[in-house]
C-alpha positions in Angstrom: 97.7 116.8 94.4 94.5 115.2 95.5 96.4 112.7 97.4 98.3 115.2 99.3 95.0 117.2 100.1 93.4 114.0 101.3 96.4 113.1 103.5 96.3 116.6 105.0 92.6 116.5 105.8 93.0 113.0 107.5 95.9 114.1 109.5 94.0 117.3 110.7 90.9 115.2 111.6 93.0 112.6 113.5 94.8 115.3 115.4 91.5 117.1 116.3 89.9 113.7 117.3 92.9 113.0 119.5 92.5 116.2 121.4 88.7 116.0 121.6 88.7 112.4 122.9 91.3 113.4 125.7 89.1 116.2 126.8 85.9 114.2 126.7 87.6 111.5 128.7 88.8 114.0 131.4 85.4 115.5 131.6 83.7 112.1 131.9 86.1 110.9 134.6 85.7 114.3 136.3 81.9 114.1 136.5 81.9 110.5 137.5 84.0 111.6 140.6 81.7 114.4 141.4 78.7 112.3 140.9 79.9 109.8 143.5 80.5 111.6 146.8 82.8 109.6 149.0 81.2 107.7 151.8 82.1 108.9 155.3 84.6 106.7 157.1 83.0 104.2 159.3 83.3 104.8 162.9 85.8 102.7 164.5 85.2 101.1 167.8 87.9 100.3 170.2 88.1 96.5 170.9 90.0 95.3 173.7 92.1 92.3 172.7 92.7 89.5 174.7 96.1 88.7 175.9 97.7 85.8 174.1 97.1 82.6 175.7 100.0 81.2 177.5 101.2 77.7 176.2 99.8 74.8 177.9 102.1 73.4 180.5 101.4 69.9 181.6 102.2 69.2 185.2 104.9 66.5 186.0 103.2 63.2 186.8 103.3 62.1 190.4 105.8 59.3 190.9 108.0 60.2 188.0 111.8 59.5 188.1 114.2 62.2 186.8 116.6 61.0 184.1 119.5 63.3 183.8 121.3 63.8 180.6 124.3 65.2 178.9 124.4 69.1 178.4 122.4 69.6 181.5 119.2 68.2 180.0 116.7 65.8 181.8 113.3 64.3 181.3 110.9 62.8 183.8 109.7 59.3 183.2 106.6 57.7 184.9 105.9 54.1 184.5 107.6 50.7 185.0 109.7 49.9 181.9 109.9 46.2 183.1 106.2 45.6 182.7 104.1 48.7 181.5 103.1 48.9 178.0 102.8 52.7 178.0 105.0 55.1 180.0 104.7 58.8 180.4 107.7 61.1 179.5 107.5 64.7 180.6 109.7 66.7 178.2 109.7 70.4 177.4 106.7 71.0 179.7 104.6 68.5 178.0 103.6 64.8 178.8 103.8 62.2 176.2 102.4 58.8 176.5 104.7 56.5 174.6 103.5 52.9 174.1 106.2 50.1 173.9 107.3 48.7 170.6 108.8 45.3 170.2 112.5 45.1 169.4 114.9 42.3 168.5 117.9 44.0 170.0 116.9 43.7 173.7 116.5 47.5 173.9 113.2 49.0 175.4 111.7 51.3 172.8 108.8 53.4 173.6 107.5 55.3 170.5 104.5 57.5 169.7 104.0 58.0 166.0 101.6 60.9 166.5 103.9 63.1 168.5 107.0 61.7 167.0 108.6 61.1 170.4 110.9 58.0 170.6 112.5 56.8 173.9 115.3 54.1 173.6 116.6 52.5 176.7 119.7 50.1 176.7 121.4 48.8 179.8 123.8 51.7 180.1 121.7 54.7 179.0 118.6 56.2 177.4 118.2 58.3 174.5 115.3 60.6 173.5 114.5 61.2 169.9 112.0 63.3 167.8 110.8 61.9 164.5 109.5 65.3 163.5 112.9 66.7 162.6 115.0 63.6 162.9 116.9 64.8 165.9 118.4 63.4 169.1 116.8 65.5 171.8 118.8 63.9 174.8 121.5 61.5 175.1 123.4 59.7 177.9 120.3 59.9 180.2 120.4 58.0 183.4 118.6 57.6 186.7 120.4 58.3 190.0 120.8 54.5 190.4 122.3 54.1 187.0 124.8 56.9 187.7 125.9 54.7 190.7 126.6 51.8 188.4 123.3 49.9 188.3 121.9 48.8 184.9 118.8 50.6 183.4 115.4 49.3 184.7 114.5 47.6 181.4 112.5 44.6 180.5 115.4 42.7 179.2 117.5 43.3 182.3 114.5 41.9 184.4 114.4 38.8 182.1 118.1 38.1 182.6 117.7 38.1 186.3 114.9 35.3 186.2 116.9 33.0 183.9 
């Protein structure tokens, strides 16, 4: 019987403490909210935003030659591929300075690792590649003279004339 009486008293105390703790918690959180009044919202100033800057567009270099490609594409090339070590390719409204790279195939290759642009010229056509996404940007590119049957103005073709 004593055990039953003790269990009843413990249960009653537990239930009472449960309700008392809940009420005390509700009062404590209520007084805390009242103790801290909300700060007034900061005044907002209207800030005029600048219009987004237009992407930089490089002008086509003077003395450039248009190379017309398949699918209506074209690029402008400034420089003499027969002798210059760096040529400028104007592609996508941007100029790329491409240094010459030595090849064993006789093709003229101009490649800039920083921009990823790669121009390969063989006697019948030129191709423009991008290393960034491993894609061919333009193919079957020719000057107006090449379209009439002349070979590409490459260093290897110039060497063949002198031999």
